[in-house]
PABAVO-743197 format. One line per 8 residues: their letters; for each residue x, y, z of C-alpha. Coordinates in steps of 0.2 Angstrom, whole numbers. Example, Ala and Ser with C-alpha at 12.3 -4.5 7.8 and 13.67 -1.06 7.14 Angstrom:
# PABAVO-743197
AS = 62,-22,39  68,-5,36 .
# end
This chain:
# PABAVO-743197
MPEGPRFF = 514,464,635  534,463,636  545,480,634  547,487,618  547,503,607  536,515,614  519,518,598  513,536,596 .
GRRRGKTL = 497,536,585  481,532,586  477,511,586  456,513,585  443,526,576  426,526,572  417,509,580  419,497,567 .
RVTGRTLV = 404,492,557  393,471,561  405,464,546  420,472,552  419,466,572  416,449,564  432,448,554  442,454,570 .
DTLLPRLA = 436,440,581  433,427,568  446,428,553  462,439,561  465,426,575  468,412,561  480,426,549  487,432,565 .
VAEPLPGE = 507,432,571  508,432,590  519,446,597  537,435,601  541,431,623  560,439,625  572,429,618  558,419,603 .
HIDPTRLF = 563,417,588  555,413,576  557,408,558  543,416,548  543,409,530  536,394,542  521,406,545  512,402,527 .
EPPAKALW = 509,384,522  515,378,510  530,387,516  531,403,506  545,406,491  550,423,498  544,436,513  539,451,511 .
LEVGFGGG = 535,464,521  525,480,524  526,492,538  509,500,542  497,496,529  486,507,532  468,500,520  476,487,518 .
EHLAWQAA = 474,491,498  492,488,490  498,473,502  482,463,496  485,470,479  503,465,481  497,446,488  483,444,476 .
HHPDIGLI = 496,446,465  512,436,469  504,418,479  516,411,480  524,425,493  522,426,510  517,443,514  516,450,532 .
GGEVFLNG = 508,467,536  509,475,552  500,487,560  491,493,573  477,503,569  460,493,571  450,497,558  466,497,545 .
IASLLGHI = 465,481,550  447,479,548  450,483,531  466,473,526  453,459,534  439,463,522  451,462,507  457,443,510 .
DRDGLTNV = 438,436,515  430,445,498  446,438,488  451,423,495  468,425,500  481,414,509  498,421,510  495,438,522 .
RIFAEDVR = 498,436,541  495,450,551  504,457,566  495,467,574  506,479,585  522,489,580  530,479,570  546,485,580 .
RLFPAMPD = 542,471,591  543,458,578  560,461,572  572,455,584  563,438,584  565,437,565  581,428,559  594,438,545 .
ACLDRVFV = 593,441,529  573,433,528  564,448,519  564,448,501  556,466,502  549,479,512  536,494,510  536,509,521 .
LFPDPWPK = 521,516,511  512,537,518  520,533,534  514,548,549  526,560,545  529,571,561  532,583,553  536,593,569 .
KRHAERRF = 556,596,571  554,590,589  545,576,583  559,568,570  564,554,580  546,544,577  550,546,559  550,528,554 .
IGKDNLDQ = 565,528,542  578,534,554  594,524,562  589,512,570  577,505,557  584,506,546  598,496,554  585,483,560 .
LSRLMADG = 580,482,540  597,482,535  599,465,544  583,459,541  584,461,520  592,448,510  606,455,497  597,464,484 .
AELRIATD = 583,466,493  568,480,488  564,494,500  550,505,493  548,522,501  533,533,496  526,549,504  517,564,499 .
DEVYKDWA = 524,575,516  536,589,510  548,588,526  546,567,524  551,571,506  567,577,511  570,569,529  568,551,519 .
QSQMALRP = 580,555,506  593,565,518  589,550,530  595,532,516  610,543,507  617,542,524  618,522,522  632,513,513 .
DFENVTVD = 620,497,517  605,502,504  608,510,485  595,519,479  588,513,461  575,527,461  575,533,443  562,546,445 .
RSQKVEDW = 553,550,459  541,556,452  534,538,444  530,522,451  538,506,443  523,493,437  522,485,450  514,495,464 .
PATRYETK = 499,500,463  487,515,472  484,517,492  468,527,499  484,538,504  492,542,488  475,544,480  470,556,493 .
AREQGRSP = 488,567,489  483,569,474  465,573,477  472,586,487  483,594,476  500,585,484  512,577,473  519,559,482 .
IFLRYLRR = 536,553,478  540,534,477  559,527,483  566,514,478  583,505,488  592,485,487  601,480,499  619,479,494 .
ARSPKL = 629,462,496  636,461,511  654,460,514  660,441,514  665,433,534  683,429,535 .
# end
């Protein structure tokens, strides 16, 4: 494995059921995006046949409910989901298998390992939904929404591309908004942070948060136009 960012978090949960194991063994290899070698470059639209008209990325797709919904409702869009948690990968594979989705690809590793191989301005939408909050102050550098990752997303997102962020954690709410406020390359287009736009389905984490009395927030930002090169 090439050197890359260090991942903190679980990779496995409960033992997969037979169906989940079968999908991981048979379907995942057909949909998997291979981890790039050092210096390798990929054209992500060519991961799809026919080539996708636009490319969306979900960072840490959890159980895959949101990603599968987006894929079903936008069949001409290519969606890449990054997730290391095997049980979540198996869950998404179940959605893909049941719904016959053909426009999803899976990077079954820390998605930050994929970023260096992707070309500038290739992403038209990015989702960071209910990421691990790492609420302790000493763990703040592990939070996905931060300078280094936002620098990468800024490079990868096309002008006008949308970044969606959701969280129910009180620490992360303040953290995400303060980090984004530091970014002149992103425009905050959130109208009401307590409300989602129409094409933003619930995830299991949102449902769980509401059941436990927590109120998620939903943030939207657009990648500002790059300055023209002289």
